[in-house]
C-alpha positions, 0 to 999 in steps of 0.5 A: 772347867776345873781351876788350877787349885782344883786340879792341885787338890785332885792330884794331892788326893790321888797321891793318898791311899783310898781309905784316906781319900774317902776321909778327906772327901768326907771332910770336904763335903762337911766343910763345903756344906758348912760354907753353903750354910754360911752363904745362905745365912748371909743372903737371908741376913742381907734380905732382912737387914733393912727390917732389922734396922727399922726394928732397932730404931723403933725399939730405941725410940720406944725406950726413949719415949718410956714405952718399952717394958721389960720382957716377961719370959714367962709370957713367951 
């Protein structure tokens, strides 16, 4: 089930010499892989967003109560 946009891209690719087709396909692979990575990051962020908000609220509360300490990077 190819969309019109996909059909257009295929026609454009077919008009190129084979060596250029290979280069374009490689760029598309990399671009699509980057898009998939971005979608996965967004999905993971949405799954943990509530936890991040809770942690931020707790940190603000600890700071307001004077319970926060500066981070000692040597202890990491």
